[in-house]
N, C-alpha and C positions, 0 to 999 in steps of 0.2 A: 458707447461712453459710458455707462456703469462700467463695465470693466477697467477700461482705464481710469476713470476717477477713483478704483478700489485700489490701481496699483500705485498709483502717484499718492495717494494717503498715506498719512505714518501709521495707520492703524493696518494698512493693506501689507504696507512691507515689515511690519515685524510678524504679523501672521506667518508672511513667506518664511519670512529669517525661521520663524518655530517651526517649522513645518520641516525645514531642509534640517536644521538642527535634531529632530526627533528621529529623520530617517538616516543621518550622521551617526545616531545613537546606536541605532537599530544593528547596524552592519559593520558597526566601528571595529571592533573584536576582529571579526572573521576579516576586514579588510586592512586592519594590519596584520594581520599574521600572514597573508596572501603578498602584502607588500614586503615583508622581511623576508619575503623567500623568490625576489626576481631574480629571475637568470639561474637559481636552481632548481635538478631536479625530483621530482618528489620522492621525499624519505621512504624508503623498505623499511616497515614493521618488524620490530624486533621478533623473535623465535621465543615463545612461553606455554606455557601448563594453559591450555585451553581452561582448566575446570576452576585457575585461579582470577579467570578474568570477570573484571566488571558485567554483570547480566546473564553469568551465565547461571542455569538451573537446570539440577539432575533430572532427568525422566523419571516418572511415575504415572506408570501406566496400569490397569487391574491385570493381577495377574492369577493363574490356577495354582493349586495349590504344589509345592516342591515333592519332586519326585525320589525315593532315598534308591542309594547304592547299595545294592547288593553284592559285596565281594565273597565270592567264593574260595576255599582254603583249597592251594596245590593248584589254582588255577591263575594263568596268565591273562585272563578275559576279566574286563569289567564290564558293570550293564551300564553304565554311562561310556563306553568308550562308543564310537562308529564305526573307527577299524581298526584291524590289530596294529598295525603299524602306527608311528606317531603320525599326525595331522599336522603337516605344514601351512595349513590354512591359518587365517586369523580367527583366534578362538578367545581371547584374552586381553581387559584392558592393555592398552599399550602397544599392539600389533596396529601391524597397517598393511591395508586394504587397497586394492584399485578400484577406483568407480570409472565404470564408461557411463558418456554422456553423450547421448548422441540425440535431440531433442529436433523434432522438425514439424510442428505443429501449423494447422491453416484454419484460417476462419475467415467465413462471410456471413454476414447480418446486413438485411436492409429491412428495417422496419417504418413502416406510413399512418398515422391516425391524422382522423379530421373528427370533429366532435362544432354542433352548430344547437341553440340554446335558443329559443325564443319566449315570452312570460309575457301577460299583461294582467294589469290589477285594477279594477273599477270600485269606489266607495260611495255610500250616500246615504244624505239623512233626509229621508221623507217625512217621517213623525219624530217630534223628540217634545212632548206636552204641549206643544204649542208654540216651545222659544224660535223653529225653524222658521216661521214668522219673521223675526226680528233681524232677521239677514239682510231684507232689503232697506231697512233703516241704516245698517251699518255697514252696507255694499250699495248703493244706491243703483247700479245698473243693473240687468238681470241676471239671477241667481236661479239657477237648476238644482235644488234641493236634491233631488236623484244621479246629480252627478258633479258632485264635489271635489272629488280626487279622481287620478289616475294615473299608473304609472306603468310605465314600458322599459322592456331593457330586454337586450339581444347579444349573444356570447357566441361567438365562433372561435376555432382553436384547432390550428393545421400544424402538424409535426411531419416530419421526417429523420431517419437517421440511419447512416452507413457507415458498417465496420468493416475491413478489409486488413486482415493482420497476417504475418507468415514469419515465424520464428525459426531459426534453426541456428542450434549448436552442438559440435562432435566433437569433444575433446575426454582426454585419460587424467585422473586426477589419483594422487595418492590418499588416502581418508585416515585415520584415526580411532580406533576404538576407544572410548570415553567411560564409557560403561556396559558392563553385561547385567540383563535384567534378570529375574528370577526364574522367567519359563526359558532363559538361554537367548533369546534375541540381543543384538549389542546395538549401542549406539553409539552412530560414528559421526565424527567434525573431523573435515578438511578445508583446507585453504592455500590456494595459490597466489602469488605477486608476480607479475613478469613486469620487467619497465626494460622500454625500447625507447630510449633517446628521452625523450621528457613527458612519455606518456607512459603510467603505469596501467595494467589491465591487472583485473581483482576476480578469482573464481571460489567460491563458497559453497560448503555443500554442508546440510545436518539432515539425520536423519534414524530412522531403525531398519535393520537388517535381520534375517533369519539366517542361521549357520546353511540352513539347507539350500539356500541361493547362493552362496562362494561357490565358484567353477572349482576347477582344480588347479585353473592358474593364479587362483588366490584373485578374484575379480568378480563384480556384481553391477549388474547393470542398474541405470537409474530409475528405471520403471519397476523395479522391487524393492526398491525402497522406501518404508513408509512413513509418513510424514515428513517426506521430504520438503527440504529446503535449500533450492539451488540460485543462488545471487551469482550474476554477471555483470560488471561493470569495470568504470575505469576512474582514474583521475590524470589529470595534466592539461597541458595547453589544449590539445582536441576536445577532449570531454570540456572544458569550460568556453571553448567559441559555439561548442552546441547547446548550452543550456542560456534562457534568460536571464536578462541583468537580474540584480536585486529588484531594482525599482518598477521591472516590467511586473516579476512577480507579486508583488506588495500590488500594484495600482489592479492587476490581476483578479486577486482575494476581496478586495474592497470595495471595485468598480460594481453598484450592483446591478448594471445594465449590459 
């Protein structure tokens, strides 16, 4: 009956309308943008210089002292050359390198915890300058001065968790050298977008590679990339169905139980 009274009262209806309006304002912009694109395929992003994009930060790492190049007279060899003939592998800003991604990870974790605690506290007032006798006048019933207060508490906790994960990605993608560090290592950035019907798949990779790890085919493996950042996801109707609705996500964040 209390819930019915709350809903039927004007104050309850006003609070409900305010809550609905607040939720609408929170996701209004995103909802309007999605409604304007109903029936359209996801837009492909334009090709641009990654260095000029928002959020791009040049990599800065501790570097050893730079080596001096010794040039000998009447010699075709230079001390900074790796091979006698021109190396066709990526070695400068703007060069393209192929990244081989072959991730096959599995993880299984099973944890269980149990905790029990019990405590008891007793307190009394046997003698306090004779004033303890006054308790008989304040409390007509029998009073035990030696056992005036008592506290008992019990606590039990039991928890268990299980993780069973399997990830598998096998792809080849081209990346661009965006920076050459003082020690010769190169920073790479790559992004691919593939749209099939109304679903767009996105693959992005960033990291630092060594020139020694680049094969003669101008390829490098993903596990040879330091500070690797690999992103694999998608946009489109199928991805939207797989995600919880905005209201459910907000409810999961705010609900404390």
